[in-house]
C-alpha positions, 0 to 999 in steps of 0.5 A: 381217760377221765371217765375211765378213772371216775369208774374205778373211784365209784361204788358198783351201783353208781357205775351204771349212770355213768356208763349210760353217760359216756356211751351217750357222750360217744353217741352225741357227736354233735351237741349243737345239734337241735334237740327240740326240748328244754333240758335244765331240770324240771323234776321235783317241786321248785317252779319258784325258788324255795322258802323256809328255815335251816338248822345250820347257821344258828346251830351248826351240829348241836341241834335237837328237836326242840330246836327244830320244833320251836323254830318251825312253831315261831314260823307258823305263829309269825305268819311266815309260813302263810307267807311261803316259808315252809321248808324245815331243814335239819342240816349235818349233826343228826346222825349217831351211826350206820348200823353194820351190816344192814346199813341202816342209819341211826339218829341221835336218841338223846337229841331226837327223843321222838325217834325211838319208836317201837325199838327202831330209829325214825324220822317219821314222828318228826316229819309227821309233826311238821307236815301237820303244822302245814310244813315240809321237812329237809334232811342233810347228807353228803355225796362221800362216805362222811360229811363235812362236820366229820371232815372239819369239826375240832371236836367229836362231840356231835359227830357220829359214834362207833367203828370207822364203818358205823361212822359213814353215814354219807351216801357213798354206796348207800344212795338207793338205801339212803334216799328210799329211807329219807323220803319213802320211810321217813316222809322228807321232802328235801335233801341237801346233799354236800360234797365235803366227802368227796373232798376232804378225805384223801390219803393225806388227810390227818384224820385219814392217816390217824385211822379216823376214817377211810380214805376216798381219793378226792375228786372235787376240788373247790380251789381248782376246776382243773382238779375236779373229776366232774364226770364222777361227781356227775355220775353220783348226782344221776344216781340220786336223781334216780333214787329220788324219782323212784322213791317219790313217784308224785315228784314232791321233792327237792334236791340241794347240790351243795358243791360250792361253785366247784367242779364247774357246776355253774355249767351242769347244775341247772341240769342235775337239781333244784338249787345248785350252790354257787359258793363257799359257806356264807359268814355273817359278815358284810364282805363275806356277803358279797362274796356270795352275792357275786358268785351268783349275780352274772349267772342269771341264765343259768337259773330257771324254774326248776333250777335255781342259783343258791348263793347259800342261806341268809345270814340274817340274825348275826354279825353284820346282819343282826338287829343292830344292823338292819340296813345291812340286813334288809340289803341281804334280803333284798339282794337274794330276792332279786337274785331268785336265791332260795329264802332260807332263814338260818337264825334261831327264830325262838329268839329273833327280834321282831325288826328282823322277823319284819324283813323276813316277812315283807310281803312285796319283796317275797313276791319278787322272789317268788314271781312265777316268771322266774327271771333272775335279775341282770346286771344294768350297772356294774361297778366296784361300789355301785350296782343296778339290778333289774328283773322282769316280772310276769306282769311285765313291771320290773324290779329294781335294785340300787345296790351300794356296796361301799362305805360312802353315800351315792347318788344313783342316777336311774335311767328308763333305759336301765329299765328297758322302758321308753325314756319319753314316758313316765315311770313310776316307782314304789319303794318296797321297804317305805312303800312311797311312791314316786314318778319320773321321766327319762331319768331320776336321782336317788340316794343310796347310803352305804351298804344299803339296797333301795328296791322298787317296783317300777312300771313304765312303757316298754321300749320293744312294744311288741315283745321282749328282749331274750335277756329280759327273760333269762328264766326262759333262756337256757344255755344248753351248750355255753361254748366253754371248753376250758373252764376258768375261775372267775376273777370278778368275785370279791374275795373275803378275808373271812371265809370258812377258814378265816385268815388261815393259809394264803387267802382266797384266790379266784376259784369259782368257774364261770369266767366265759359263761353265757351272759345277759347284755354283756359278752362272756367276759363283761364287755359291752355287746359290740359287732363292728363298732356298733354296740347293742344295749340288750342282747346275749353274749356267748362263746362260739359252738354254743347252743341256747334253748329259749321257751316260746310263751306264745310269740309269733317271731324271733329277730336279732343281729348276729356277728362276732363280737369285737371283743374277739381274739379269734379273727380268722375263723367264721361263725354261722348262726342258725335259728331252730324251732322245735327241731327244725331249721328256720334261718340261717345266716352267712358266715360272719367273721371278726369286723363284719357287720352284723347280719339280721337273722330272724324266723317266724316261731308261731306255735313253736315251743322250744326255740334253739339258737346255735353259733357254729364255728370250725375254730376250735378255741371257743374262749377267743371267739365270743359271739353276739345275739345283739337285740335278740327279741321275741316279738308278737308280731312281725315287724312293720315294713 
């Protein structure tokens, strides 16, 4: 029924991909059947997180050509472009109107004078200039007929002008036409697609009732995943992707999904675009940064090369992250680097102090973000006031960040076990801010000031000498089916007093769906992995009736200890665990129930490209049946006997 309602709400062209999706859903009677391929998004150009600058944080809709080019020039002149900051993204506020009846979008000529060329309206002169500077160009649009600024701006100064139809500048009903215009005709390389048009223009909206805009029944609801029509949202992104592929035959594009963690995008955004927003808009306040950070910090298995978690742009340069708050600004930058978040600056770079430019330009921390292994950091220690994040680098070294969220200094005991290094061998730390080096064996104590993030590169002897735990390589593990059947709001995300609406209304309730998703070194609900009383410091926690895809980078064997996790409420149904290699069954367990000891499960995966780990059960309430792949690891050789 939900898919049928979606059909009535979409423009005619959008019906085509949805009809195929509905047919595929009926055909795929067993989502746990192996597919022998990696299903997360790999189109476009996002092998590493994108870096660059966006106009929104500094200017909102008050943008013009001088501000865009001025910021681009500072990126080049400062050396940031040479360090990877390449995308110059124009956010909301650039459009004057949509011509009727041909539907061509017209740029605001007073703000972008170079767009007036031979009587036409085109961004080609601007994108050509950015390309000549060695940069890339990004543009903004919306899933609906109208944009976020049209919904929420208190003034119409920078908004589109003309009739109701002329002010409909969003993609809805114009996807193929607009994507061709942006990429083939105007030469853009990046598009941010907002979702306000599918959220804020219901019949009861004051701006709709006043006749300013046409009604569009909402299919997105930020505060409740249950009120979102997920197939309708996915159908539009499906058509956007088809248009991008058609108009970018060389694959040189980036697609940014901006639906703010709504509609259970945690589970599917990784399949539809290069970066996917995990939260509502960031603001230049410490507590708001905590909200955005938390929305992505426990989703390491949902970000991969080609499809990254996006807790929104860097707000370094304003408020709690200005030049008077360098500790906070450095924390913000280091945390985004550890999360593999896009490093998109939002400051007015024409006037940004050098101290902040130095933060943006820290080459060692940029290298952590841009590491080709693509492993988002996982939480090795997690408390309300202190977190330890650890990220496995392509070199085999680790990046580790000690994050003091609170208002008092903390003496942090960092252990070799946090890093999955041997505790009887020396560990070397290099501070990525000061470049100072130190070493320890087993453990060391590090003072972390209030709001400070100490970030290091660590080198030691791996606990697992012949391989790597799956939880150390989340960039190569994709929860294709995570077992979540009833998406729930995540209660562990910090709720700020100053979000987009300030303190109006009743305050934020837990809203970002993700509670119950797959986790590294943790159950889906934040408990220690444990089977029949035996804890596992390493492994993957996931719900029953799930399927994990694992990219195998030359390893010869996969081994795990499997069973129903002790945290399960379902103590009746059995779970059977299976390992597939390139679609072929390699190993299967005996049925396992709650309280039964873990079973050893392993398989020879030499030459296998995609391994699939399936946990199958006849139980219908997956949320009550978390399972553990304890000590799951890929090994370069068979274990000694």
